[in-house]
C-alpha positions as CSV (number, residue, x, y, z in Angstrom):
1,M,-6.1,-23.3,11.4
2,I,-2.4,-21.8,10.4
3,H,0.4,-23.0,12.5
4,L,2.4,-19.7,13.8
5,L,5.4,-21.4,13.9
6,D,5.0,-22.6,10.1
7,L,3.9,-18.9,9.0
8,Q,6.9,-17.6,11.1
9,N,8.9,-19.5,9.1
10,T,7.4,-18.6,5.8
11,L,7.6,-14.9,6.6
12,D,11.2,-15.4,7.1
13,G,11.9,-17.7,4.2
14,T,10.0,-15.3,1.7
15,R,12.0,-12.3,2.8
16,E,15.2,-13.7,2.8
17,L,14.5,-14.7,-1.2
18,L,12.6,-11.0,-1.6
19,L,15.8,-9.7,-0.4
20,E,18.0,-11.6,-2.3
21,K,16.1,-10.7,-5.7
22,L,15.9,-7.2,-4.8
23,S,19.6,-6.9,-4.5
24,H,21.6,-5.7,-7.4
25,P,25.1,-4.4,-6.9
26,Y,24.4,-1.4,-9.0
27,L,21.1,-0.3,-7.9
28,Q,22.2,-1.3,-4.4
29,K,25.3,1.3,-4.8
30,H,23.0,4.6,-6.5
31,V,19.5,4.2,-5.3
32,E,17.6,3.7,-2.1
33,S,16.9,0.4,-1.1
34,P,13.4,-0.6,-1.8
35,F,10.5,-0.6,1.1
36,I,9.5,-4.3,2.5
37,D,6.1,-3.4,3.7
38,E,6.2,-6.2,6.5
39,D,2.3,-5.9,7.3
40,R,1.5,-6.5,3.1
41,L,4.1,-9.6,3.5
42,L,2.1,-10.9,6.5
43,L,-1.1,-10.3,5.0
44,L,-0.1,-12.4,1.6
45,A,1.4,-15.1,3.4
46,S,-1.3,-15.6,5.8
47,L,-3.8,-15.7,3.0
48,L,-2.1,-18.1,0.8
49,E,-0.9,-20.5,3.8
50,Q,-4.8,-20.7,4.3
51,Q,-5.8,-20.9,0.7
52,E,-2.8,-22.5,-1.5
53,G,-1.8,-26.1,-0.2
54,N,1.2,-25.8,-2.2
55,K,3.8,-24.3,-0.5
56,E,6.0,-23.7,-3.6
57,I,3.1,-21.9,-5.3
58,A,2.1,-19.4,-2.3
59,T,5.7,-18.3,-1.9
60,N,5.9,-17.7,-5.7
61,Y,2.7,-16.0,-5.2
62,T,3.9,-13.5,-2.5
63,L,7.2,-13.3,-3.8
64,T,5.7,-11.7,-7.2
65,T,2.9,-9.9,-5.8
66,M,5.3,-8.0,-3.4
67,L,7.8,-7.4,-6.3
68,L,5.1,-6.0,-8.3
69,Q,3.9,-3.8,-5.3
70,I,7.5,-2.5,-4.7
71,A,8.1,-1.6,-8.5
72,L,4.6,0.4,-8.3
73,D,6.1,2.3,-5.5
74,T,9.5,2.5,-6.7
75,H,7.9,4.4,-9.5
76,E,5.8,6.5,-7.4
77,H,8.8,7.7,-5.6
78,V,9.9,8.9,-8.9
79,N,6.8,11.1,-9.3
80,N,7.0,12.4,-5.9
81,S,10.2,13.8,-6.5
82,L,9.6,15.8,-9.6
83,S,9.9,19.1,-8.4
84,D,13.6,18.6,-7.9
85,E,16.0,20.0,-10.1
86,G,19.5,19.3,-11.2
87,D,21.6,16.6,-13.1
88,E,22.3,14.7,-10.3
89,S,18.4,14.5,-9.5
90,H,17.3,14.0,-12.9
91,K,20.1,11.3,-12.9
92,Q,18.7,9.3,-9.8
93,R,15.4,9.4,-11.0
94,Q,16.2,7.8,-14.0
95,L,18.4,5.2,-11.8
96,T,14.9,4.7,-9.7
97,V,12.9,4.4,-13.1
98,L,15.3,1.8,-14.5
99,A,15.0,-0.1,-10.6
100,G,11.3,-0.1,-11.0
101,I,11.4,-1.7,-14.4
102,Y,14.3,-4.2,-12.9
103,F,11.6,-4.9,-10.0
104,S,8.7,-5.4,-12.7
105,G,11.1,-7.9,-15.1
106,L,11.7,-10.2,-11.9
107,Y,7.8,-10.2,-11.4
108,Y,7.6,-11.5,-15.1
109,K,10.1,-14.1,-14.8
110,L,8.9,-15.4,-11.9
111,L,5.3,-15.7,-13.0
112,A,6.8,-17.2,-16.6
113,D,8.5,-19.9,-14.9
114,L,5.6,-20.9,-13.1
115,E,3.7,-20.5,-16.9
116,D,0.6,-19.4,-14.5
117,I,-1.1,-17.5,-17.0
118,D,-4.4,-17.2,-14.8
119,M,-2.4,-15.2,-12.5
120,I,-0.6,-13.1,-14.9
121,K,-3.7,-11.8,-16.3
122,R,-5.1,-11.0,-12.8
123,L,-2.2,-9.5,-11.4
124,A,-1.7,-7.4,-14.8
125,S,-5.3,-6.4,-14.5
126,G,-4.7,-5.1,-11.1
127,V,-1.3,-2.9,-12.0
128,K,-3.7,-1.4,-14.6
129,E,-6.2,-0.8,-11.9
130,V,-3.3,0.5,-9.5
131,N,-1.7,3.0,-12.4
132,E,-5.1,4.4,-13.7
133,H,-6.5,5.5,-10.0
134,K,-3.2,6.8,-9.3
135,I,-3.4,9.0,-12.2
136,S,-6.8,10.0,-10.6
137,L,-5.0,10.8,-7.7
138,Y,-2.0,12.8,-8.9
139,Q,-4.3,14.8,-11.0
140,K,-6.9,15.4,-8.3
141,D,-9.7,13.8,-10.4
142,A,-12.2,13.1,-7.7
143,E,-15.2,15.2,-7.9
144,A,-16.5,13.5,-4.3
145,I,-14.9,12.6,-1.3
146,D,-15.6,8.9,-1.6
147,Q,-14.7,8.8,-4.9
148,L,-11.0,10.1,-3.7
149,M,-11.1,7.4,-0.8
150,E,-12.2,4.8,-3.0
151,S,-9.0,5.3,-5.1
152,V,-6.6,5.3,-2.5
153,K,-8.1,1.8,-1.2
154,L,-7.8,0.6,-4.9
155,I,-4.1,1.9,-5.0
156,E,-3.0,0.3,-1.7
157,S,-5.2,-3.2,-2.4
158,S,-5.8,-3.9,-6.0
159,L,-2.9,-6.3,-6.2
160,L,-3.4,-8.6,-3.2
161,G,-7.5,-8.4,-4.2
162,K,-6.4,-10.0,-7.3
163,V,-4.9,-12.9,-5.3
164,A,-7.7,-12.7,-3.2
165,D,-10.1,-13.2,-6.4
166,H,-8.2,-16.3,-7.5
167,Y,-9.2,-18.1,-4.3
168,H,-12.7,-16.5,-4.4
169,A,-11.5,-15.6,-1.0
170,T,-13.9,-12.0,-0.6
171,E,-13.5,-12.1,3.2
172,W,-9.8,-11.7,3.0
173,Y,-10.0,-8.8,0.4
174,E,-12.5,-7.0,2.8
175,F,-10.1,-7.5,5.6
176,A,-6.8,-6.9,3.6
177,S,-8.1,-3.9,1.8
178,N,-9.6,-1.7,4.5
179,W,-6.7,-2.7,6.6
180,L,-4.0,-1.1,3.9
181,F,-6.5,1.5,3.4
182,V,-6.3,2.9,6.7
183,K,-2.1,2.3,7.1
184,R,-2.1,4.6,3.8
185,L,-4.2,7.3,5.5
186,L,-2.3,7.1,8.8
187,S,0.7,7.4,7.2
188,E,-0.9,10.7,5.1
189,E,-2.0,12.2,8.3
190,V,1.7,12.2,9.5
191,I,3.0,13.6,6.4
192,F,0.3,16.3,6.4
193,M,0.5,17.5,9.8
194,N,4.3,17.4,9.5
195,S,4.4,19.5,6.5
196,G,1.1,20.6,5.7
197,N,1.0,19.0,2.4
198,S,0.2,15.6,1.3
199,L,-0.9,13.8,-1.7
200,V,-4.1,12.5,-0.6
201,F,-5.0,15.9,1.4
202,N,-4.1,18.2,-1.4
203,A,-6.8,16.3,-3.4
204,L,-9.3,16.3,-0.5
205,K,-8.5,20.0,-0.4
206,K,-9.8,20.7,-3.8
207,I,-12.9,18.8,-3.2
208,S,-13.7,20.0,0.4
209,L,-12.1,23.7,0.0
210,P,-12.4,24.3,-3.6
211,K,-12.1,27.8,-3.0
212,L,-8.8,27.8,-1.9
213,E,-5.8,28.2,-4.1
214,Q,-3.6,24.7,-3.8
215,K,-0.9,26.1,-1.5
216,A,-0.9,24.5,2.1
217,S,0.3,28.0,3.5
218,E,-3.1,29.4,2.8
219,L,-5.0,26.9,5.3
220,S,-5.8,28.0,8.7
221,P,-5.6,25.6,11.6
222,E,-9.5,25.1,11.6
223,Q,-9.1,24.3,7.8
224,Q,-6.5,21.7,8.6
225,K,-8.7,20.4,11.6
226,Y,-11.6,20.0,9.1
227,L,-9.5,17.8,7.0
228,L,-8.0,16.0,9.4
229,S,-11.6,15.3,10.8
230,I,-12.7,14.2,7.3
231,C,-9.6,11.6,7.0
232,T,-10.5,10.4,10.8
233,R,-14.0,9.4,9.8
234,Y,-13.1,7.8,6.9
235,I,-10.1,5.6,9.2
236,E,-12.7,4.6,12.3
237,F,-15.2,3.4,9.6
238,S,-12.7,1.2,8.0
239,M,-11.3,-0.1,11.4
240,T,-14.9,-1.1,11.9
241,K,-15.1,-3.1,9.0
242,I,-11.8,-4.5,9.9
243,K,-13.0,-5.9,12.7
244,T,-16.4,-7.2,11.5
245,A,-14.3,-9.2,8.5
246,A,-11.7,-9.9,11.1
247,K,-14.5,-12.2,13.0
248,K,-15.4,-14.3,9.7
249,L,-11.7,-15.3,8.9
250,S,-10.7,-18.7,9.6
251,G,-7.1,-18.0,9.1
252,M,-6.9,-15.2,11.4
253,N,-3.6,-15.4,13.4
254,S,-1.8,-14.0,16.6
255,L,0.7,-12.4,14.2
256,L,-1.7,-10.5,12.2
257,L,-3.8,-9.2,15.5
258,E,-0.4,-7.9,17.0
259,R,-0.1,-5.7,13.9
260,L,-3.7,-5.0,14.0
261,E,-3.2,-3.7,17.5
262,L,0.0,-1.4,16.3
263,T,-2.4,0.1,13.8
264,A,-5.1,1.1,16.1
265,G,-2.9,2.2,18.6
266,Q,-1.3,4.7,16.0
267,H,-4.8,5.6,15.0
268,Q,-5.2,6.6,18.9
269,T,-1.9,8.1,19.2
270,M,-2.7,10.3,16.0
271,S,-6.1,11.1,17.2
272,K,-4.7,12.4,20.8
273,K,-2.3,14.5,18.8
274,F,-4.7,16.0,16.6
275,A,-7.0,16.9,19.7
276,E,-4.3,18.4,21.6
277,E,-3.3,20.6,18.5
278,G,-6.7,21.6,17.6
């Protein structure tokens, strides 16, 4: 059983180390600070507190996985801003790419210091998987909704899944992958409801409403509601899978339960807003 005080101390210490490694004077001056997903950090720390007896190794696995995720997310931020024009925007994109490469380099250095060939191979495989599914998502390659949603889930959870695989912790991956998937869909819902446009919903629109041109302005309120209803179904199904997986986890702790309740609350708020606007 994980002691909450020990887990909280681990989280605080790992976050401090992560911020220390992410800090670079030039990047801090010119590039937006990288986002640290506290839920992902909690998932990794909880998994490794339970599975890895060596605290130094557990901390390094958490750091390296988070650094690599941040590097991938940083590169995605560049892709999302490709429509911006002007020399300043071009310079900003170049610096953001540089930041992503820098964060990746930190990850490789940490693993090289550990001489952990097995984990290097696993996470490298995870990076390949994430990038393949990101390309599929950006190019709207999915021909079925299930295929699209599976790509989104793998983008969010592949790296954590490789860590879980290392320990043969299938139940942790089932729990974490669905939670991270729900969080991503909730985020996409917010973007779509505020702007009528989001990466996932654009791909969903191509599959579900193939006769429409790819312009958010062409969606009627009924069509927007239809797309949101599809997303809601996947969220609710994954929430059910999260509850089932949570019952099997001996390492479940109150911090995870609190964060899960917040996610469930966000879903309820979105569903209420969706119903009111519908």
